[in-house]
N, C-alpha and C positions, 0 to 999 in steps of 0.2 A: 781329366786334364785339371790346369791351374788357372791362375789368375792369368789377366790378358798380358802378352808378351811384348808383341807387336801391334801398332795400332796407326794405320794412315789415312788420312782425312783429306780427301778433293786432293791427291797429290798430283801435281803435273808436271812433266818435263818437256823442256824444249832444248835444243840445240839449233846453233847458228851456223851458216857457210854463205860467206858472201852475203851477209846480211839478211839471208834466206830463213825463213822461221821453218826447222823440223818438227814439226810433235811426236816425242815417243812415248809419252804417257798420258793419258787424259784423263783427269780427274779421278784416279783411282781412291778405292776403299778399302781395307782391310783390316781384319782381326784376327790374330793369330794367337790360342792359348799355348800357357807355357807348358813344355813339353807335347808340343804336338810335331809332329812329321809330316810337313806339308811339301804337294809337289807341282812346281811351276811347268807349265806344258804350253806350248803353242810356237807357231813357225819362226823360222830364221828373221830376226830384225821386229817381230814382235812387243819387245820390251822388256823380255823376260832378265836379262842378263841387269839392265839399266835397272831394275826394281832391287835385285840381290844388291846392286849397290848402295842404292839409296838406305836401303835397309842396314849394312854393313856401314853406313858411315864415310863410304870411299865415294860418293857423290851426295848434292844436294839438291832438293827439289827446285824447279824454278816458282811453285807455289805451293800450299796446302803443308799438313806437318807430317812428321814421321817420329812418332814414340816408340821405342825400344826400353823396356823396362820402365825406371824413372827418368830415362834421358830423352830429352825431347833435341832431336838431332840437328832440326834446322837452326836452332839457337844456338849452337855453340861453333865457337872457333876452330879451326883447325888444328891448333893445339890439344884443345880441349877433345875433340873428336880422335884424334892419333890416340892420347892416354887411353880414350873411354875402348875404344878397339883393340886396343893391346892384352885387356881386362877381359874384355866380355864377351868377343866374337873370334870365331876359328874360320878360317877361309880355303875351303878346296876347289883346287881347278882342275880341268882338264889335264894341263902341263903342269907337272911336279913344281918347276921351281924349286929343285933344289941345287946347292951350290956343289957344283964338282968336285972339289978338292977335298970336301970334307966328309967326313965320316956319317953315317947315320946318326949317330948319337950327336954329334957336334952339329947337325943341318936340325935337328930338335931341338937344338938347346937355344938356337940362335933367339927365338922371342923372349927367352926367359932372362936375356942379359939386359932387356930392358928395364929390369927390376931390379930392387933392392935386396938381395938374398946370395947366401953363402953358396961357395962352388959344392958344399956337399948337398945343400936342400937341391941347387939345379942339377946334379946328378940323379939323386934319389928321383925328384920329378920325371926327367928323362928316361928312367930306368922303369918309371910305374906307365908311362905312355906307351913305350916299347913292348910292355906285357899286354896292354891294353890292346894292340894292334896285332900280337902273335910274332912280334921279331926279337924277341929277347938274344937270340942267336946272330944276329945280322949287326948288333951295335956298330962293329966296326969297319963295318963294308962300306964304300964308297959307292957313289950311285951305279957307277959302271961296275961295277960287279951283283947289282942286284936287277932280278928282272922288272918289267914296268908294273906288275902288281906289287911288288914287294916297294917300289919307290912310291907309289900311289899311298902305301901303308904309312910309309916315313912321313909322307907329307900331310898324311893325317891326323899321326902321333904330334906334327908339330903344328897342328891347329889345335888338338885338345890340350898341348902340355902346360898350360896357363891356365887349365879347368874353365873355359870358357861357357857361359848360359846358354851361346845362341851358336850353332854352325850353320855356314852359309856353303852349300856344294852347287857348283857351275859345272853341268857335264861332266861330273868326276869318274864317269867309266868310258867317255866317248872315247879315248885310246886304247883301251884292252877287249880281248876276247873274252865271248860270252860267259865261259867259268870263270874267269878270274872279276868279272864285274858284277858279277852273283857271290861273288866273295867279299868285294869292297861293299856291296850293297848289305850285306849280311854284318858287316862292322858297321854300319850305319844305322842298322836296325839295334844292335847290343848300343852304341852310344844311347840310343833313343829311350829303349826300354828299361833298360839296367842302368844307366848311368843320367837318365832323365834331362838328357839334351835336346833343345826346343832345332829342330833341322827344318831348312828350306832347302828345295832341292830341285836345279833346275833341269829336266832332261828331254830328249826327243823320244825316247825308247819308251815304248809302253811297259815293257819287262820291268823297265826300274822304276815307274811310275806305281807299279803293285803294290810294290814297298811300303810306300806310305799308306799314311790314314786318309789323307783327303787331297782332292786334285783341285787345282785353280788353273783355267783355260784361258790362256790370254792372245788376242789378237789385235792387231792396228792398236796396241798403246791400251785396249779396253778390256775387261773381264767379261766373260761372254756364259760359262761357265765354272760354278763351283760346285764339287759333288765329294760327296764320301766315298773311299772305298770300300768296296762292299764286304763284309767279314770273312765271308769265304775266302774271297780273293788275297786279302790282308793276311791271311792265317796260312794260305799255301806258301805266299811269299817266306812268311816267318817260317815254316818249316821245311825251306829247301836248302 
């Protein structure tokens, strides 16, 4: 593993409803090394997605600090966070959020429109991303012409087309059958082992969790277990 990629110190997150305080995360401390594949597990409402949003700069902690790479997220303005996210973080969700009227290639290209680059460079990046996810022959297909697994692969290609250092995946296989889920998880393994991406995966599925190198168990806003995935389990997952 490399240097520390993610560091949370005493992170607390509270929401308010009708002036009633609803605590979601309670004094979390977390360190993730560059190149790690970490799985977040826990029951619904345990704070997993909130934690992912804080690390991705989509939300801010009520107190405490969140550092990703050299960026101290709680000190950044919304404009700075938007720029930082576009360069350094790739998001993958259970719902694919593809634009129905655009082709696979056009959907993947969308994040690149935020950058100053030529159309030729954008096309090359899209082509590369499609190759990584194994959909080079589907670039001109629209979402309604793709299977669910292919749509998720397009969403993953869109997440990696800017070459982010960090990939945050929130239940990315939750809407897929077992075989397709395994294929998507294998793709995440490739992004981690061959491309060196740091990955945080939120899942309820123990089979999906076996693909990570480390499992963090969260409940009622606090970690109660942090364990390495047994090498044999990881090896089996990697060989599927």
